[in-house]
Every structure is written in structure tokens, then in C-alpha cells.
C-alpha positions in Angstrom: -77.3 -51.5 3.0 -77.9 -47.8 2.4 -75.0 -45.4 2.4 -74.7 -41.8 3.4 -75.4 -39.5 0.4 -75.9 -36.1 2.0 -75.4 -34.1 5.2 -78.4 -33.2 7.3 -79.0 -30.2 9.5 -80.3 -26.7 9.4 -80.1 -26.6 5.6 -82.6 -28.5 3.5 -81.4 -31.8 2.1 -83.8 -31.8 -0.8 -81.5 -30.0 -3.3 -84.6 -28.4 -4.8 -83.9 -26.0 -7.6 -86.5 -23.2 -8.1 -89.2 -23.8 -10.7 -88.6 -21.5 -13.7 -91.4 -19.0 -14.5 -93.7 -19.6 -17.5 -96.4 -17.7 -19.2 -100.0 -18.8 -18.7 -100.1 -19.9 -22.4 -97.2 -22.2 -21.8 -98.5 -23.7 -18.6 -99.7 -26.9 -20.1 -96.5 -27.4 -22.1 -94.5 -26.7 -18.9 -96.1 -29.8 -17.3 -97.9 -28.2 -14.4 -99.1 -31.0 -12.0 -102.4 -32.3 -13.1 -102.1 -31.0 -16.7 -100.0 -33.9 -17.9 -96.7 -33.8 -19.9 -96.4 -32.3 -23.3 -97.5 -34.7 -26.0 -94.0 -35.5 -27.3 -92.7 -36.5 -23.8 -93.8 -40.1 -23.6 -92.5 -42.7 -21.2 -91.1 -44.6 -24.2 -89.0 -41.5 -25.0 -87.7 -41.4 -21.4 -87.0 -45.1 -21.3 -84.8 -44.8 -24.4 -82.2 -43.4 -21.9 -82.1 -46.5 -19.9 -78.7 -48.3 -20.3 -77.0 -45.3 -21.6 -73.7 -44.6 -19.8 -73.2 -41.6 -17.5 -69.5 -42.5 -16.9 -67.4 -45.0 -18.6 -64.0 -46.4 -17.4 -63.9 -43.8 -14.6 -60.9 -43.9 -12.3 -60.9 -42.9 -8.6 -58.8 -39.8 -7.9 -56.9 -41.5 -5.1 -56.0 -45.1 -4.2 -57.8 -46.5 -1.1 -55.8 -45.0 1.6 -55.4 -44.9 5.4 -55.8 -41.2 6.0 -59.2 -41.1 4.3 -60.3 -44.1 6.2 -59.2 -42.5 9.5 -60.9 -39.2 8.8 -64.1 -41.1 7.9 -64.1 -43.1 11.0 -63.4 -40.1 13.2 -66.2 -38.1 11.5 -68.8 -40.8 12.1 -67.4 -42.1 15.4 -66.8 -45.6 14.1 -64.2 -47.4 16.3 -64.4 -50.8 14.8 -60.9 -52.5 15.0 -61.2 -53.8 11.4 -60.5 -50.3 10.1 -57.2 -49.9 11.9 -53.8 -51.6 11.9 -51.7 -53.3 9.2 -54.6 -55.4 7.9 -57.1 -52.6 7.9 -60.0 -52.5 5.4 -62.1 -49.5 4.4 -65.6 -49.2 6.0 -68.0 -50.7 3.4 -70.1 -47.5 3.3 -67.2 -45.6 1.9 -67.8 -47.3 -1.4 -69.0 -44.2 -3.1 -66.4 -42.0 -1.6 -63.6 -43.5 -3.6 -65.4 -42.6 -6.9 -66.2 -38.9 -6.2 -64.7 -36.4 -8.4 -64.3 -33.6 -5.9 -65.3 -30.0 -6.4 -64.1 -30.1 -10.0 -66.4 -33.0 -10.9 -65.7 -35.9 -13.3 -64.0 -35.0 -16.6 -65.0 -38.5 -18.0 -68.8 -38.0 -17.4 -70.9 -38.5 -20.5 -73.7 -36.2 -21.6 -76.6 -38.7 -21.4 -77.6 -37.7 -17.9 -77.4 -34.0 -18.6 -79.4 -34.5 -21.8 -82.1 -36.4 -19.8 -82.2 -33.6 -17.2 -82.6 -30.9 -19.8 -85.4 -32.9 -21.4 -87.3 -33.1 -18.1 -86.6 -29.4 -17.4 -88.1 -28.4 -20.7 -91.3 -30.4 -19.7 -91.6 -28.5 -16.4 -89.9 -31.0 -14.1 -87.4 -28.4 -12.9 -86.9 -29.5 -9.3 -84.9 -32.4 -8.0 -84.7 -34.3 -4.7 -82.5 -37.2 -3.8 -84.6 -40.0 -2.5 -82.4 -43.0 -1.5 -79.3 -45.0 -2.4 -78.5 -48.7 -2.2 -75.1 -50.4 -2.0 -74.1 -54.0 -2.5 -70.6 -55.1 -1.3 -68.7 -57.8 -3.1 -65.2 -57.6 -1.6 -63.5 -55.5 1.1 -61.5 -52.5 0.0 -57.9 -52.2 1.3 -55.3 -49.4 1.2 -53.6 -49.5 -2.1 -56.6 -50.7 -4.2 -57.1 -48.8 -7.5 -60.7 -48.0 -7.9 -62.4 -47.9 -11.4 -66.0 -47.7 -12.2 -68.7 -47.6 -14.9 -72.1 -45.9 -14.4 -75.4 -46.2 -16.3 -78.9 -44.8 -16.2 -80.6 -48.0 -14.9 -84.2 -46.9 -15.0 -86.6 -44.0 -15.5 -90.0 -44.5 -13.9 -93.4 -43.8 -15.3 -95.0 -40.5 -14.3 -95.6 -40.5 -10.5 -97.4 -38.2 -8.2 -95.9 -37.5 -4.7 -96.6 -35.0 -2.0 -93.8 -32.8 -3.4 -95.2 -32.9 -6.9 -95.5 -34.9 -10.1 -92.4 -36.3 -11.8 -90.2 -39.2 -12.7 -87.8 -41.3 -10.6 -84.3 -41.7 -12.2 -82.0 -44.5 -10.9 -78.4 -44.7 -11.8 -76.2 -47.8 -11.2 -72.5 -47.6 -10.6 -70.4 -50.8 -10.8 -67.2 -50.4 -8.9 -64.0 -52.5 -9.3 -60.9 -52.7 -7.2 -57.8 -53.6 -9.1 -60.0 -54.9 -11.8 -62.1 -57.1 -9.5 -65.8 -56.4 -8.9 -66.0 -54.7 -5.5 -69.6 -53.4 -5.2 -72.6 -51.7 -6.7 -74.0 -48.3 -5.8 -77.5 -47.3 -6.9 -78.6 -43.7 -6.5 -82.2 -42.5 -7.1 -83.6 -39.0 -7.5 -87.0 -37.6 -8.3 -87.2 -34.9 -11.1 -90.5 -33.2 -10.5 -92.8 -30.2 -11.0 -93.6 -28.7 -7.5 -97.2 -29.2 -6.5 -99.2 -26.0 -6.9 -100.0 -24.2 -3.6 -103.2 -22.1 -3.4 -102.4 -18.6 -2.4 -103.8 -17.3 0.9 -106.1 -14.4 -0.1 -108.1 -12.2 2.2 -111.8 -13.1 2.2 -113.7 -10.5 0.2 -117.4 -9.6 0.4 -119.5 -10.9 -2.4 -120.7 -8.2 -4.9 -124.4 -7.6 -4.6 -126.5 -7.8 -7.8 -128.3 -4.6 -8.9 -131.9 -4.3 -7.8 -134.5 -5.3 -10.3 -137.9 -3.9 -10.7 -140.5 -6.6 -10.2 -144.3 -6.4 -10.1 -145.7 -7.4 -6.7 -149.2 -7.5 -5.5 -150.4 -4.5 -3.4 -149.1 -5.0 0.2 -151.3 -5.0 3.3 -150.7 -2.5 6.1 -148.7 -5.1 8.3 -146.7 -6.0 5.2 -145.9 -2.3 4.5 -144.8 -1.8 8.1 -142.5 -4.8 7.8 -141.1 -3.5 4.6 -140.4 -0.1 6.1 -138.5 -1.8 9.0 -136.6 -3.9 6.5 -135.6 -0.8 4.5 -134.5 1.0 7.6 -132.3 -1.9 8.7 -130.8 -2.0 5.2 -130.1 1.7 5.3 -128.4 1.2 8.7 -126.3 -1.7 7.3 -125.3 0.3 4.3 -124.2 3.2 6.5 -122.1 0.8 8.6 -120.6 -0.7 5.5 -119.7 2.7 4.2 -118.2 3.7 7.5 -116.1 0.5 7.6 -115.0 1.1 4.0 -113.9 4.6 5.0 -111.9 3.3 7.9 -110.2 0.7 5.6 -109.4 3.4 3.0 -107.8 5.6 5.8 -105.9 2.6 7.1 -104.6 1.9 3.6 -103.4 5.5 3.2 -101.7 5.5 6.7 -100.7 1.9 7.3 -99.5 0.9 10.7 -96.1 -0.6 11.0 -96.6 -4.2 11.9 -94.9 -5.5 15.0 -91.8 -7.4 14.1 -91.6 -10.9 15.5 -88.1 -12.3 16.2 -87.0 -15.0 13.8 -87.5 -18.6 15.1 -85.2 -21.5 15.0 -86.2 -24.7 13.0 -88.3 -27.1 15.1 -86.6 -30.4 15.9 -88.0 -33.6 14.3 -89.3 -35.7 17.2 -90.2 -39.3 16.7 -90.4 -42.5 18.7 -86.6 -43.1 18.5 -85.6 -39.8 20.0 -88.7 -38.7 22.0 -87.0 -39.7 25.3 -84.1 -37.3 24.6 -86.4 -34.3 24.0 -88.4 -35.2 27.1 -85.2 -35.1 29.1 -84.4 -31.6 27.6 -87.8 -30.3 28.7 -86.7 -31.4 32.3 -83.2 -29.8 31.8 -81.5 -33.2 31.6 -79.1 -34.3 28.9 -79.8 -38.1 28.5 -77.4 -40.5 26.7 -78.6 -43.9 25.6 -76.8 -46.9 27.0 -77.1 -50.4 25.6 -78.2 -52.9 28.3 -76.5 -55.7 26.5 -72.9 -54.5 26.1 -73.2 -51.2 28.2 -72.0 -49.1 25.3 -73.1 -45.4 25.4 -74.4 -43.9 22.2 -75.4 -40.5 20.8 -77.4 -39.5 18.9 -80.2 -41.7 20.0 -80.8 -44.9 17.8 -83.3 -47.7 17.9 -80.6 -50.3 18.4 -76.9 -50.6 19.5 -74.4 -50.1 16.7 -71.9 -52.2 18.6 -73.8 -55.4 19.4 -77.2 -54.9 17.7 -79.3 -55.2 20.9 -82.5 -53.2 20.8 -82.6 -52.9 24.6 -81.3 -49.7 26.3 -81.6 -47.4 29.3 -80.3 -43.9 29.8 -77.4 -42.1 31.7 -77.6 -38.4 32.6 -74.6 -36.5 31.2 -72.6 -34.5 33.8 -72.6 -31.5 31.5 -68.8 -31.2 31.2 -67.2 -31.5 27.8 -64.6 -30.1 25.4 -64.7 -28.7 21.9 -63.6 -31.6 19.7 -64.1 -29.7 16.5 -66.1 -26.7 15.3 -67.2 -24.7 12.2 -68.1 -21.0 11.9 -71.3 -20.5 9.8 -71.0 -17.3 7.7 -73.5 -18.0 4.9 -76.4 -18.3 4.4 -77.3 -15.8 7.1 -79.7 -17.1 9.7 -80.7 -14.4 12.2 -82.4 -16.9 14.5 -79.1 -18.4 15.5 -77.6 -15.0 16.4 -80.5 -13.4 18.2 -79.7 -13.3 21.9 -81.2 -16.4 23.8 -82.1 -16.4 27.4 -81.1 -19.2 29.9 -84.0 -21.5 30.4 -83.8 -21.2 34.1 -83.5 -17.4 34.0 -80.2 -17.6 35.9 -77.0 -15.8 34.9 -76.5 -12.6 33.0 -78.3 -11.9 29.8 -76.1 -12.6 26.8 -74.9 -9.5 24.9 -76.7 -8.8 21.7 -75.0 -10.3 18.6 -73.9 -7.6 16.2 -76.3 -7.1 13.4 -78.9 -9.6 14.8 -81.5 -8.1 17.0 -83.7 -5.6 15.3 -82.1 -6.2 11.9 -82.4 -8.5 9.0 -78.6 -9.1 9.2 -77.1 -12.0 11.0 -73.6 -12.4 12.5 -71.5 -15.6 12.0 -71.9 -18.2 14.8 -70.0 -21.2 16.0 -71.3 -24.8 15.8 -69.3 -27.2 17.8 -68.8 -30.9 17.9 -68.6 -31.4 21.7 -67.0 -34.4 23.3 -68.8 -35.1 26.5 -67.0 -36.3 29.6 -68.8 -39.6 29.1 -67.1 -40.1 25.8 -69.9 -39.5 23.2 -70.0 -36.5 21.0 -72.9 -34.2 20.0 -73.3 -31.2 17.8 -74.5 -28.0 19.4 -74.0 -24.2 19.6 -71.2 -22.7 21.5 -72.3 -19.6 23.4 -70.9 -16.9 25.6 -67.8 -16.3 23.5 -67.2 -14.5 20.2 -67.3 -17.0 17.3 -63.7 -16.2 16.3 -62.4 -17.1 19.8 -63.6 -20.7 19.8 -60.7 -23.1 19.9 -60.4 -26.9 19.8 -59.9 -28.3 23.3 -61.8 -25.6 25.1 -63.6 -26.8 28.2 -67.4 -26.2 28.0 -70.3 -26.7 30.3 -73.9 -27.6 29.4 -76.7 -25.2 29.8 -80.3 -25.0 28.5 -81.4 -22.0 26.6 -84.8 -20.7 25.8 -84.9 -20.1 22.1 -88.5 -19.0 22.2 -91.7 -19.6 24.1 -92.0 -23.2 22.7 -88.4 -24.4 22.4 -85.5 -25.1 24.8 -82.2 -26.4 23.6 -79.0 -27.9 25.1 -76.1 -25.6 24.2 -72.6 -25.3 25.6 -70.9 -22.3 27.3 -67.1 -21.9 27.6 -66.1 -22.9 31.2 -64.7 -20.1 33.4 -61.0 -19.7 32.6 -61.3 -21.7 29.4 -61.1 -18.7 27.1 -57.4 -18.4 27.5 
């Protein structure tokens, strides 16, 4: 069963670090895709790291405890009764959470993984992306359990080519114990790669003409001379047009026109067969919630099957549009002007929103509120909160659904504070 290893959303989940610059002379040594690794970086050299520990006799910072279990369940919306009460157990997918070192990291981490990373960096594989994780559960974890663990580099793949670029997959395995008993295994896989080269977009340039060469030709007849004269006249006319166009280009270069600035655009949603019905509803200004036809449980976001009974059969319920702010965050950095440029209601009704300070007509962007909205039907969804300054948003505020036109191609469900709800 795969566990959660990263948050998704507006920021990229790849964790890609920028490729470091290199001189043309060092391009081959830097491992540019297609050139191959430097001669001394063989797969055998990389495989020598397999089995080397990345953490030995690690100890979890906290005992398994009820507050962390409760926070986890509330965050993911898991209401399973096994995670509550005097005989509660921890959700199995929390396995890795009990081993994390926090912002300060692990003091007991060995240098083998860092050494391997530096070696791949020196070969030009300077970017990294997490690809997947696997977890195996051997026993339930209960409040009071003391977590210990060991971690090793399990495997380093041969050189692989992907759409992202060429590199090596590195798999680490963490064996986790609870009070000395085996509790589970967590495997985490990343790709260390050199980004694939992208061809620059260059303006098409006219091909240079070769200089005229003197050649001996037989004496031309009168019709041939007339044809040559017409051809010469056409060539002179084309040359004059070319010189005129060149002069216009030169004048334009000396006095360039300021290009029209296009407003920043929001990221496009990823639409697939599992959520296409939701976005079809949005286009019709309907917020649709999935409902399992087996156990009648409502669910959001859309999933291919019921997370309560496992049934793949479902229908939909249209949300009333009423809700409350269950939680929220205010995004300050990185700045993203597209989320603070004034949007227009999709139906054209209502007053136009006031311009966000520093957004329209500027590269600056103001902070904005992202809310976890609990709908009247009981499910929760993440969306923007509009119509109120970001620093006035409060938990428990009543909100109402509306559809906003982000641009000519995209409409989105957002929530506006209900009348009288600002106090």
C-alpha cells in the first residue's frame, strides 16, 4: 500500500533542483543526456552503495500518541472507529510519520546517502524527483509504542532514460520496529537525473545567398534574352522589397513597441476519467458531490471507488452551496499574481471585485486566503475565499458558493463570505 509522501497543489511536487551551469568543454563530463556518464562513473561504482546504512538505530522523536493520530485523521477526513477510543490504533499509513525528524532533521543520519548524491551531482545528475513509496505493515501501532528504525540504500538502478531526463533510481528501505518488534517496512524511491535538453525557440532566419559566380554560357537567343531581362527585373524588385523590409525591421529595433501585457493565468486543473464529471458540473455551474450507491456515503474529492465500503458504483448529489470555513491558510510566498488578480463572476452578476493591492498591472502579488470549506452536506473541499480581505478570514465563517471566471477558458468554484458573516 502506498503512503502519502508529499503535498500536492499549486506548487510542483517534483522537488527539482536547478541544473548547475557547466562550460561547453565540461558538457560530456557533466553527463548531458545522450552523452553518457563520465568514464569513472560505472554502475558497479554506484551499486557499491547498496546495503550501506543511511540511518542506524534511529529513534522516533515521540511515542505513538493520540493527538497526532487525531490530527492526521482530521486532516485527511478519516473517521474509521478503529482510530478512536481506549483501544485505538494508529492509521497504518502514518507509519513514516513516526520516524520523521522534523525541521531539524535526523542527527543520527549517516553520510552514505549524501555521498551518493554528491557523486551523482558531479556526474551532471543534479535534479531529483520523488517517484513512489511502498509500505508493508506487520503489526498495528498503538499509543505508547516507542518507534525505532534502521534505513539502508536498497538499490541503485542502471542508467535509465525518462521523459524528465536520464538518471538513476535510488531506493531506500526503512525497517521500523515498535517496542523492539517488527512493525513495518517503508520503501522510498527517487530519480536523480540530468534534465532533458530543450531546443530553444529561435526566430526563423532567411538563408544567406551564395555570391554570384561567373560562368560561361552559350550565346542566348532573343526570346531567352527577353526572359533573362524579365528575371533580372523581378530580382531587382525583390531586392528592393527585401531592403525595404530590412529598413523597417531596423527602425522597429531602434524604437520597439511595448508589447501588450497579458494577465497572469492560473494553473489548469488536471482532468481525467475519475474527475471529469466534476468539471463538467462546474461548466454548468453545479457543484457535484459523489455518492456511493452501495452505502450512500458522500465523498469529496472524487474517487474511482468508495473509501468506506469499496464499492465502485456511484451517483452524484448537487451541493446546496452553503458551507463554513473549517480551516484556512494565508499564502504569502511564493508570490503568484494569478491568484490575486480580480476575477469576475461567471454569470456576470454582482459587483466587480475590488482590485487586489499590488496585483493588477504589476508583477507584485498580494497574499490570498485558501480555505478548507466544510459544505452543508458534510464533505470538505479546498478553494479560495473571496470578497473579504485575507486577514479578516476566520474559522467558522459562513460562506456561499459562486463560480468565478478566472480567464476565457477557466471557471472555478470559490466561496464568498455570506452576508453578515464578516462580524
